[in-house]
Each structure stands twice: as C-alpha cells, then as structure tokens.
N, CA, C, O and the ligand as a Tripos MOL2 file, in Angstrom:
@<TRIPOS>MOLECULE
protein
  237   235    60     0     0
PROTEIN
NO_CHARGES

@<TRIPOS>ATOM
      1 N          95.9610   95.6220  162.7210 N.3       1 MET1
      2 CA         94.9500   94.5570  162.6230 C.3       1 MET1
      3 C          95.4400   93.5010  161.6460 C.2       1 MET1
      4 O          95.5960   93.7840  160.4590 O.2       1 MET1
      5 N          95.6800   92.3060  162.1200 N.am      2 THR2
      6 CA         96.1240   91.2470  161.2260 C.3       2 THR2
      7 C          95.0190   90.2290  161.0270 C.2       2 THR2
      8 O          94.1630   90.0410  161.8910 O.2       2 THR2
      9 N          95.0510   89.5760  159.8770 N.am      3 SER3
     10 CA         94.0340   88.5980  159.5310 C.3       3 SER3
     11 C          94.5420   87.1960  159.7940 C.2       3 SER3
     12 O          95.7380   86.9720  159.9810 O.2       3 SER3
     13 N          93.6190   86.2680  159.8060 N.am      4 GLU4
     14 CA         94.0080   84.8740  159.7270 C.3       4 GLU4
     15 C          94.5670   84.6160  158.3330 C.2       4 GLU4
     16 O          94.3680   85.4180  157.4200 O.2       4 GLU4
     17 N          95.2630   83.5010  158.1730 N.am      5 SER5
     18 CA         95.8420   83.1820  156.8790 C.3       5 SER5
     19 C          95.3080   81.8500  156.3780 C.2       5 SER5
     20 O          94.9100   80.9830  157.1560 O.2       5 SER5
     21 N          95.3100   81.7090  155.0460 N.am      6 GLY6
     22 CA         94.7870   80.4750  154.4660 C.3       6 GLY6
     23 C          95.1540   80.3560  153.0060 C.2       6 GLY6
     24 O          95.7200   81.2730  152.4100 O.2       6 GLY6
     25 N          94.8210   79.2100  152.4410 N.am      7 ARG7
     26 CA         95.1260   78.9300  151.0380 C.3       7 ARG7
     27 C          93.8430   78.7770  150.2290 C.2       7 ARG7
     28 O          92.8150   78.3350  150.7430 O.2       7 ARG7
     29 N          93.9230   79.1500  148.9510 N.am      8 VAL8
     30 CA         92.8110   78.9470  148.0270 C.3       8 VAL8
     31 C          93.2080   77.8880  147.0060 C.2       8 VAL8
     32 O          94.3830   77.5390  146.8880 O.2       8 VAL8
     33 N          92.2250   77.3790  146.2710 N.am      9 ASP9
     34 CA         92.5240   76.4950  145.1520 C.3       9 ASP9
     35 C          93.2040   77.2900  144.0550 C.2       9 ASP9
     36 O          92.8430   78.4420  143.8130 O.2       9 ASP9
     37 N          94.1720   76.7020  143.3950 N.am     10 GLY10
     38 CA         94.7000   77.2930  142.1740 C.3      10 GLY10
     39 C          95.9940   78.0450  142.3130 C.2      10 GLY10
     40 O          96.6070   78.3780  141.2990 O.2      10 GLY10
     41 N          96.4390   78.3280  143.5140 N.am     11 ASP11
     42 CA         97.7820   78.8940  143.6650 C.3      11 ASP11
     43 C          98.3850   78.4470  144.9840 C.2      11 ASP11
     44 O          97.7050   77.8570  145.8240 O.2      11 ASP11
     45 N          99.6490   78.7290  145.1530 N.am     12 SER12
     46 CA        100.3440   78.2360  146.3420 C.3      12 SER12
     47 C         100.6380   79.3580  147.3250 C.2      12 SER12
     48 O         101.4110   79.1860  148.2670 O.2      12 SER12
     49 N         100.0140   80.5100  147.0980 N.am     13 ARG13
     50 CA        100.2380   81.6450  147.9890 C.3      13 ARG13
     51 C          99.4720   81.4790  149.3060 C.2      13 ARG13
     52 O          98.4830   80.7520  149.3920 O.2      13 ARG13
     53 N          99.9620   82.1690  150.3040 N.am     14 ILE14
     54 CA         99.2150   82.2800  151.5510 C.3      14 ILE14
     55 C          98.4610   83.6020  151.5130 C.2      14 ILE14
     56 O          99.0570   84.6630  151.3290 O.2      14 ILE14
     57 N          97.1580   83.5290  151.6850 N.am     15 HIS15
     58 CA         96.3000   84.7080  151.5870 C.3      15 HIS15
     59 C          95.8010   85.1510  152.9590 C.2      15 HIS15
     60 O          95.7030   84.3600  153.8970 O.2      15 HIS15
     61 N          95.4970   86.4190  153.0400 N.am     16 ALA16
     62 CA         94.8000   86.9190  154.2270 C.3      16 ALA16
     63 C          93.3270   86.5310  154.1050 C.2      16 ALA16
     64 O          92.7470   86.5960  153.0210 O.2      16 ALA16
     65 N          92.7400   86.1340  155.2110 N.am     17 VAL17
     66 CA         91.3810   85.5970  155.2080 C.3      17 VAL17
     67 C          90.3880   86.6700  155.6270 C.2      17 VAL17
     68 O          90.6000   87.3990  156.5960 O.2      17 VAL17
     69 N          89.3050   86.7460  154.8740 N.am     18 ARG18
     70 CA         88.1630   87.5690  155.2570 C.3      18 ARG18
     71 C          87.0020   86.6310  155.5470 C.2      18 ARG18
     72 O          86.6400   85.8040  154.7100 O.2      18 ARG18
     73 N          86.4290   86.7580  156.7170 N.am     19 ARG19
     74 CA         85.3330   85.8540  157.0920 C.3      19 ARG19
     75 C          83.9920   86.4530  156.6800 C.2      19 ARG19
     76 O          83.5810   87.5040  157.1730 O.2      19 ARG19
     77 N          83.3290   85.7620  155.7720 N.am     20 LEU20
     78 CA         81.9850   86.1600  155.3510 C.3      20 LEU20
     79 C          80.9830   85.1640  155.9120 C.2      20 LEU20
     80 O          81.3630   84.0960  156.3930 O.2      20 LEU20
     81 N          79.6870   85.5170  155.8490 N.am     21 VAL21
     82 CA         78.6730   84.6090  156.3800 C.3      21 VAL21
     83 C          78.6830   83.2690  155.6580 C.2      21 VAL21
     84 O          78.3810   82.2400  156.2620 O.2      21 VAL21
     85 N          79.0300   83.2690  154.3580 N.am     22 ASN22
     86 CA         79.0710   82.0330  153.5710 C.3      22 ASN22
     87 C          80.3250   81.2180  153.8090 C.2      22 ASN22
     88 O          80.4120   80.0680  153.3790 O.2      22 ASN22
     89 N          81.2970   81.8070  154.4930 N.am     23 GLY23
     90 CA         82.5520   81.1080  154.6960 C.3      23 GLY23
     91 C          83.7170   82.0290  154.3890 C.2      23 GLY23
     92 O          83.5250   83.1320  153.8790 O.2      23 GLY23
     93 N          84.9090   81.5830  154.6960 N.am     24 PRO24
     94 CA         86.0790   82.4290  154.5170 C.3      24 PRO24
     95 C          86.4930   82.5560  153.0530 C.2      24 PRO24
     96 O          86.4350   81.5870  152.2960 O.2      24 PRO24
     97 N          86.9080   83.7560  152.6640 N.am     25 VAL25
     98 CA         87.4480   84.0060  151.3270 C.3      25 VAL25
     99 C          88.7430   84.7890  151.4900 C.2      25 VAL25
    100 O          89.0290   85.3200  152.5630 O.2      25 VAL25
    101 N          89.5230   84.8540  150.4120 N.am     26 SER26
    102 CA         90.7470   85.6380  150.4830 C.3      26 SER26
    103 C          90.4150   87.1210  150.3490 C.2      26 SER26
    104 O          89.4690   87.4900  149.6540 O.2      26 SER26
    105 N          91.1790   87.9470  151.0010 N.am     27 GLN27
    106 CA         90.9220   89.3870  150.9340 C.3      27 GLN27
    107 C          91.1550   89.9470  149.5430 C.2      27 GLN27
    108 O          90.5340   90.9440  149.1730 O.2      27 GLN27
    109 N          92.0410   89.3270  148.7570 N.am     28 CYS28
    110 CA         92.3570   89.8470  147.4230 C.3      28 CYS28
    111 C          91.3380   89.4140  146.3810 C.2      28 CYS28
    112 O          91.3880   89.8800  145.2430 O.2      28 CYS28
    113 N          90.4050   88.5240  146.7510 N.am     29 GLY29
    114 CA         89.4050   88.0930  145.7870 C.3      29 GLY29
    115 C          89.8050   86.8690  144.9820 C.2      29 GLY29
    116 O          89.1590   86.5430  143.9870 O.2      29 GLY29
    117 N          90.8720   86.1830  145.4060 N.am     30 ALA30
    118 CA         91.3090   84.9820  144.6740 C.3      30 ALA30
    119 C          90.3120   83.8350  144.8320 C.2      30 ALA30
    120 O          90.2880   82.9210  144.0080 O.2      30 ALA30
    121 N          89.5010   83.8740  145.8690 N.am     31 GLY31
    122 CA         88.4810   82.8410  146.0080 C.3      31 GLY31
    123 C          88.3320   82.3410  147.4190 C.2      31 GLY31
    124 O          88.8280   82.9330  148.3770 O.2      31 GLY31
    125 N          87.6270   81.2250  147.5170 N.am     32 LYS32
    126 CA         87.3440   80.6330  148.8230 C.3      32 LYS32
    127 C          88.6030   80.0660  149.4490 C.2      32 LYS32
    128 O          89.4800   79.5360  148.7670 O.2      32 LYS32
    129 N          88.6670   80.1920  150.7510 N.am     33 ILE33
    130 CA         89.7500   79.5620  151.4940 C.3      33 ILE33
    131 C          89.4270   78.0740  151.6340 C.2      33 ILE33
    132 O          88.3850   77.7070  152.1770 O.2      33 ILE33
    133 N          90.3170   77.2330  151.1480 N.am     34 VAL34
    134 CA         90.0930   75.7870  151.2160 C.3      34 VAL34
    135 C          90.8930   75.1360  152.3360 C.2      34 VAL34
    136 O          90.6000   74.0100  152.7380 O.2      34 VAL34
    137 N          91.8880   75.8310  152.8340 N.am     35 ALA35
    138 CA         92.6930   75.2900  153.9300 C.3      35 ALA35
    139 C          93.2360   76.4340  154.7590 C.2      35 ALA35
    140 O          93.7990   77.3910  154.2270 O.2      35 ALA35
    141 N          93.0660   76.3300  156.0470 N.am     36 GLY36
    142 CA         93.6250   77.3410  156.9310 C.3      36 GLY36
    143 C          95.1210   77.1150  157.1120 C.2      36 GLY36
    144 O          95.6160   75.9930  157.0050 O.2      36 GLY36
    145 N          95.8170   78.1910  157.3850 N.am     37 VAL37
    146 CA         97.2420   78.1120  157.7080 C.3      37 VAL37
    147 C          97.3860   78.6240  159.1410 C.2      37 VAL37
    148 O          96.8460   79.6780  159.4760 O.2      37 VAL37
    149 N          98.1010   77.8950  159.9830 N.am     38 PRO38
    150 CA         98.2330   78.3310  161.3780 C.3      38 PRO38
    151 C          98.8910   79.7030  161.4760 C.2      38 PRO38
    152 O          99.8130   80.0210  160.7250 O.2      38 PRO38
    153 N          98.4120   80.4870  162.3890 N.am     39 GLY39
    154 CA         99.0170   81.7950  162.6260 C.3      39 GLY39
    155 C          98.3620   82.8920  161.8220 C.2      39 GLY39
    156 O          97.5250   82.6460  160.9540 O.2      39 GLY39
    157 N          98.7660   84.1110  162.1330 N.am     40 ARG40
    158 CA         98.2210   85.2780  161.4600 C.3      40 ARG40
    159 C          98.9000   85.4940  160.1150 C.2      40 ARG40
    160 O         100.0290   85.0570  159.8970 O.2      40 ARG40
    161 N          98.1880   86.1820  159.2100 N.am     41 PHE41
    162 CA         98.7690   86.5190  157.9170 C.3      41 PHE41
    163 C          99.9920   87.4100  158.1190 C.2      41 PHE41
    164 O          99.9380   88.4070  158.8390 O.2      41 PHE41
    165 N         101.0940   87.0340  157.4740 N.am     42 ASN42
    166 CA        102.3430   87.7750  157.6130 C.3      42 ASN42
    167 C         102.8090   88.2530  156.2390 C.2      42 ASN42
    168 O         103.2880   87.4520  155.4360 O.2      42 ASN42
    169 N         102.6720   89.5580  155.9610 N.am     43 PRO43
    170 CA        103.0590   90.0760  154.6440 C.3      43 PRO43
    171 C         104.5410   89.8650  154.3300 C.2      43 PRO43
    172 O         104.9410   89.8970  153.1660 O.2      43 PRO43
    173 N         105.3500   89.6510  155.3610 N.am     44 ALA44
    174 CA        106.7860   89.4550  155.1410 C.3      44 ALA44
    175 C         107.1250   88.0200  154.7390 C.2      44 ALA44
    176 O         108.2550   87.7260  154.3490 O.2      44 ALA44
    177 N         106.1410   87.1360  154.8370 N.am     45 ASP45
    178 CA        106.3870   85.7490  154.4310 C.3      45 ASP45
    179 C         106.6330   85.7030  152.9230 C.2      45 ASP45
    180 O         105.8730   86.3080  152.1660 O.2      45 ASP45
    181 N         107.6820   84.9970  152.4630 N.am     46 PRO46
    182 CA        107.9400   84.9250  151.0190 C.3      46 PRO46
    183 C         106.8110   84.2870  150.2330 C.2      46 PRO46
    184 O         106.6800   84.5330  149.0340 O.2      46 PRO46
    185 N         105.9910   83.4700  150.8870 N.am     47 ASP47
    186 CA        104.8600   82.8460  150.2000 C.3      47 ASP47
    187 C         103.5860   83.6680  150.2870 C.2      47 ASP47
    188 O         102.5570   83.2710  149.7400 O.2      47 ASP47
    189 N         103.6390   84.8020  150.9640 N.am     48 ALA48
    190 CA        102.4310   85.6050  151.1290 C.3      48 ALA48
    191 C         101.9880   86.1920  149.7940 C.2      48 ALA48
    192 O         102.8120   86.6120  148.9820 O.2      48 ALA48
    193 N         100.6740   86.2140  149.5780 N.am     49 CYS49
    194 CA        100.1050   86.8040  148.3710 C.3      49 CYS49
    195 C         100.4080   88.3040  148.3390 C.2      49 CYS49
    196 O         100.1060   89.0090  149.3020 O.2      49 CYS49
    197 N         100.9980   88.8010  147.2520 N.am     50 PRO50
    198 CA        101.3360   90.2330  147.2050 C.3      50 PRO50
    199 C         100.1230   91.1520  147.3100 C.2      50 PRO50
    200 O         100.1980   92.2190  147.9190 O.2      50 PRO50
    201 N          99.0170   90.7410  146.7200 N.am     51 GLU51
    202 CA         97.8140   91.5870  146.7890 C.3      51 GLU51
    203 C          97.2620   91.6420  148.2050 C.2      51 GLU51
    204 O          96.8680   92.7020  148.6920 O.2      51 GLU51
    205 N          97.2400   90.4940  148.8530 N.am     52 CYS52
    206 CA         96.7790   90.5000  150.2430 C.3      52 CYS52
    207 C          97.7370   91.3100  151.1200 C.2      52 CYS52
    208 O          97.3040   91.9730  152.0630 O.2      52 CYS52
    209 N          99.0250   91.2590  150.8140 N.am     53 SER53
    210 CA         99.9950   92.0390  151.5800 C.3      53 SER53
    211 C          99.7240   93.5240  151.4340 C.2      53 SER53
    212 O          99.7800   94.2750  152.4080 O.2      53 SER53
    213 N          99.4300   93.9410  150.2120 N.am     54 THR54
    214 CA         99.1120   95.3550  149.9680 C.3      54 THR54
    215 C          97.8530   95.7620  150.7210 C.2      54 THR54
    216 O          97.8000   96.8240  151.3410 O.2      54 THR54
    217 N          96.8410   94.9030  150.6590 N.am     55 LEU55
    218 CA         95.5870   95.1950  151.3540 C.3      55 LEU55
    219 C          95.8040   95.2280  152.8700 C.2      55 LEU55
    220 O          95.2380   96.0650  153.5740 O.2      55 LEU55
    221 N          96.6280   94.3070  153.3520 N.am     56 ALA56
    222 CA         96.8810   94.2490  154.7960 C.3      56 ALA56
    223 C          97.6200   95.4970  155.2490 C.2      56 ALA56
    224 O          97.3840   96.0070  156.3440 O.2      56 ALA56
    225 N          98.5160   95.9820  154.4010 N.am     57 ALA57
    226 CA         99.2960   97.1710  154.7640 C.3      57 ALA57
    227 C          98.4190   98.4190  154.7740 C.2      57 ALA57
    228 O          98.6710   99.3670  155.5170 O.2      57 ALA57
    229 N          97.3760   98.4000  153.9280 N.am     58 GLY58
    230 CA         96.5320   99.5850  153.8150 C.3      58 GLY58
    231 C          95.4580   99.6790  154.8690 C.2      58 GLY58
    232 O          94.7960  100.7110  154.9830 O.2      58 GLY58
    233 N          95.2660   98.6030  155.6600 N.am     59 SER59
    234 CA         94.1780   98.6310  156.6250 C.3      59 SER59
    235 C          94.6790   98.8030  158.0450 C.2      59 SER59
    236 O          93.8800   98.8460  158.9810 O.2      59 SER59
    237 ZN         95.5880   87.0850  148.2800 Zn       60 ZN60
@<TRIPOS>BOND
     1     1     2 1
     2     2     3 1
     3     3     4 2
     4     3     5 am
     5     5     6 1
     6     6     7 1
     7     7     8 2
     8     7     9 am
     9     9    10 1
    10    10    11 1
    11    11    12 2
    12    11    13 am
    13    13    14 1
    14    14    15 1
    15    15    16 2
    16    15    17 am
    17    17    18 1
    18    18    19 1
    19    19    20 2
    20    19    21 am
    21    21    22 1
    22    22    23 1
    23    23    24 2
    24    23    25 am
    25    25    26 1
    26    26    27 1
    27    27    28 2
    28    27    29 am
    29    29    30 1
    30    30    31 1
    31    31    32 2
    32    31    33 am
    33    33    34 1
    34    34    35 1
    35    35    36 2
    36    35    37 am
    37    37    38 1
    38    38    39 1
    39    39    40 2
    40    39    41 am
    41    41    42 1
    42    42    43 1
    43    43    44 2
    44    43    45 am
    45    45    46 1
    46    46    47 1
    47    47    48 2
    48    47    49 am
    49    49    50 1
    50    50    51 1
    51    51    52 2
    52    51    53 am
    53    53    54 1
    54    54    55 1
    55    55    56 2
    56    55    57 am
    57    57    58 1
    58    58    59 1
    59    59    60 2
    60    59    61 am
    61    61    62 1
    62    62    63 1
    63    63    64 2
    64    63    65 am
    65    65    66 1
    66    66    67 1
    67    67    68 2
    68    67    69 am
    69    69    70 1
    70    70    71 1
    71    71    72 2
    72    71    73 am
    73    73    74 1
    74    74    75 1
    75    75    76 2
    76    75    77 am
    77    77    78 1
    78    78    79 1
    79    79    80 2
    80    79    81 am
    81    81    82 1
    82    82    83 1
    83    83    84 2
    84    83    85 am
    85    85    86 1
    86    86    87 1
    87    87    88 2
    88    87    89 am
    89    89    90 1
    90    90    91 1
    91    91    92 2
    92    91    93 am
    93    93    94 1
    94    94    95 1
    95    95    96 2
    96    95    97 am
    97    97    98 1
    98    98    99 1
    99    99   100 2
   100    99   101 am
   101   101   102 1
   102   102   103 1
   103   103   104 2
   104   103   105 am
   105   105   106 1
   106   106   107 1
   107   107   108 2
   108   107   109 am
   109   109   110 1
   110   110   111 1
   111   111   112 2
   112   111   113 am
   113   113   114 1
   114   114   115 1
   115   115   116 2
   116   115   117 am
   117   117   118 1
   118   118   119 1
   119   119   120 2
   120   119   121 am
   121   121   122 1
   122   122   123 1
   123   123   124 2
   124   123   125 am
   125   125   126 1
   126   126   127 1
   127   127   128 2
   128   127   129 am
   129   129   130 1
   130   130   131 1
   131   131   132 2
   132   131   133 am
   133   133   134 1
   134   134   135 1
   135   135   136 2
   136   135   137 am
   137   137   138 1
   138   138   139 1
   139   139   140 2
   140   139   141 am
   141   141   142 1
   142   142   143 1
   143   143   144 2
   144   143   145 am
   145   145   146 1
   146   146   147 1
   147   147   148 2
   148   147   149 am
   149   149   150 1
   150   150   151 1
   151   151   152 2
   152   151   153 am
   153   153   154 1
   154   154   155 1
   155   155   156 2
   156   155   157 am
   157   157   158 1
   158   158   159 1
   159   159   160 2
   160   159   161 am
   161   161   162 1
   162   162   163 1
   163   163   164 2
   164   163   165 am
   165   165   166 1
   166   166   167 1
   167   167   168 2
   168   167   169 am
   169   169   170 1
   170   170   171 1
   171   171   172 2
   172   171   173 am
   173   173   174 1
   174   174   175 1
   175   175   176 2
   176   175   177 am
   177   177   178 1
   178   178   179 1
   179   179   180 2
   180   179   181 am
   181   181   182 1
   182   182   183 1
   183   183   184 2
   184   183   185 am
   185   185   186 1
   186   186   187 1
   187   187   188 2
   188   187   189 am
   189   189   190 1
   190   190   191 1
   191   191   192 2
   192   191   193 am
   193   193   194 1
   194   194   195 1
   195   195   196 2
   196   195   197 am
   197   197   198 1
   198   198   199 1
   199   199   200 2
   200   199   201 am
   201   201   202 1
   202   202   203 1
   203   203   204 2
   204   203   205 am
   205   205   206 1
   206   206   207 1
   207   207   208 2
   208   207   209 am
   209   209   210 1
   210   210   211 1
   211   211   212 2
   212   211   213 am
   213   213   214 1
   214   214   215 1
   215   215   216 2
   216   215   217 am
   217   217   218 1
   218   218   219 1
   219   219   220 2
   220   219   221 am
   221   221   222 1
   222   222   223 1
   223   223   224 2
   224   223   225 am
   225   225   226 1
   226   226   227 1
   227   227   228 2
   228   227   229 am
   229   229   230 1
   230   230   231 1
   231   231   232 2
   232   231   233 am
   233   233   234 1
   234   234   235 1
   235   235   236 2
@<TRIPOS>SUBSTRUCTURE
     1 MET1         2 RESIDUE 1 A MET
     2 THR2         6 RESIDUE 1 A THR
     3 SER3        10 RESIDUE 1 A SER
     4 GLU4        14 RESIDUE 1 A GLU
     5 SER5        18 RESIDUE 1 A SER
     6 GLY6        22 RESIDUE 1 A GLY
     7 ARG7        26 RESIDUE 1 A ARG
     8 VAL8        30 RESIDUE 1 A VAL
     9 ASP9        34 RESIDUE 1 A ASP
    10 GLY10       38 RESIDUE 1 A GLY
    11 ASP11       42 RESIDUE 1 A ASP
    12 SER12       46 RESIDUE 1 A SER
    13 ARG13       50 RESIDUE 1 A ARG
    14 ILE14       54 RESIDUE 1 A ILE
    15 HIS15       58 RESIDUE 1 A HIS
    16 ALA16       62 RESIDUE 1 A ALA
    17 VAL17       66 RESIDUE 1 A VAL
    18 ARG18       70 RESIDUE 1 A ARG
    19 ARG19       74 RESIDUE 1 A ARG
    20 LEU20       78 RESIDUE 1 A LEU
    21 VAL21       82 RESIDUE 1 A VAL
    22 ASN22       86 RESIDUE 1 A ASN
    23 GLY23       90 RESIDUE 1 A GLY
    24 PRO24       94 RESIDUE 1 A PRO
    25 VAL25       98 RESIDUE 1 A VAL
    26 SER26      102 RESIDUE 1 A SER
    27 GLN27      106 RESIDUE 1 A GLN
    28 CYS28      110 RESIDUE 1 A CYS
    29 GLY29      114 RESIDUE 1 A GLY
    30 ALA30      118 RESIDUE 1 A ALA
    31 GLY31      122 RESIDUE 1 A GLY
    32 LYS32      126 RESIDUE 1 A LYS
    33 ILE33      130 RESIDUE 1 A ILE
    34 VAL34      134 RESIDUE 1 A VAL
    35 ALA35      138 RESIDUE 1 A ALA
    36 GLY36      142 RESIDUE 1 A GLY
    37 VAL37      146 RESIDUE 1 A VAL
    38 PRO38      150 RESIDUE 1 A PRO
    39 GLY39      154 RESIDUE 1 A GLY
    40 ARG40      158 RESIDUE 1 A ARG
    41 PHE41      162 RESIDUE 1 A PHE
    42 ASN42      166 RESIDUE 1 A ASN
    43 PRO43      170 RESIDUE 1 A PRO
    44 ALA44      174 RESIDUE 1 A ALA
    45 ASP45      178 RESIDUE 1 A ASP
    46 PRO46      182 RESIDUE 1 A PRO
    47 ASP47      186 RESIDUE 1 A ASP
    48 ALA48      190 RESIDUE 1 A ALA
    49 CYS49      194 RESIDUE 1 A CYS
    50 PRO50      198 RESIDUE 1 A PRO
    51 GLU51      202 RESIDUE 1 A GLU
    52 CYS52      206 RESIDUE 1 A CYS
    53 SER53      210 RESIDUE 1 A SER
    54 THR54      214 RESIDUE 1 A THR
    55 LEU55      218 RESIDUE 1 A LEU
    56 ALA56      222 RESIDUE 1 A ALA
    57 ALA57      226 RESIDUE 1 A ALA
    58 GLY58      230 RESIDUE 1 A GLY
    59 SER59      234 RESIDUE 1 A SER
    60 ZN60       237 GROUP 0 **** ****
C-alpha cells in the first residue's frame, strides 16, 4: 500500500500523505501538506522523509 506524496512547510523532504477530514497531513506528523508531489510516495527517493519511509515500510 503506497501513499500519495507531498511537501509540508518548514522542510524540503517529500512526505507520505495521510488524508484526514480536515485535509492532508504528513504521516510522520511533520504537519499539513501544503503542496502535492506527483506520483506515489517512494521511500527510495533521496528526498523522501526518513520517518515517513519507516512508516511506509511498516504498513
Ligand atoms: Zn514525513
């Protein structure tokens, strides 16, 4: 199961997106997604958030 990917304010990582009723947030808890990134979250991407990668691997 792969997530959508997106960016939050305050860092340059690509995060895995969790869709909540209030809007999308990062799976690692870094905050709200402010910009979507095309394609699915890829833990092998060098810009991928390490915490989201760990969470993605565990699910
Ligand atoms: Zn993250």
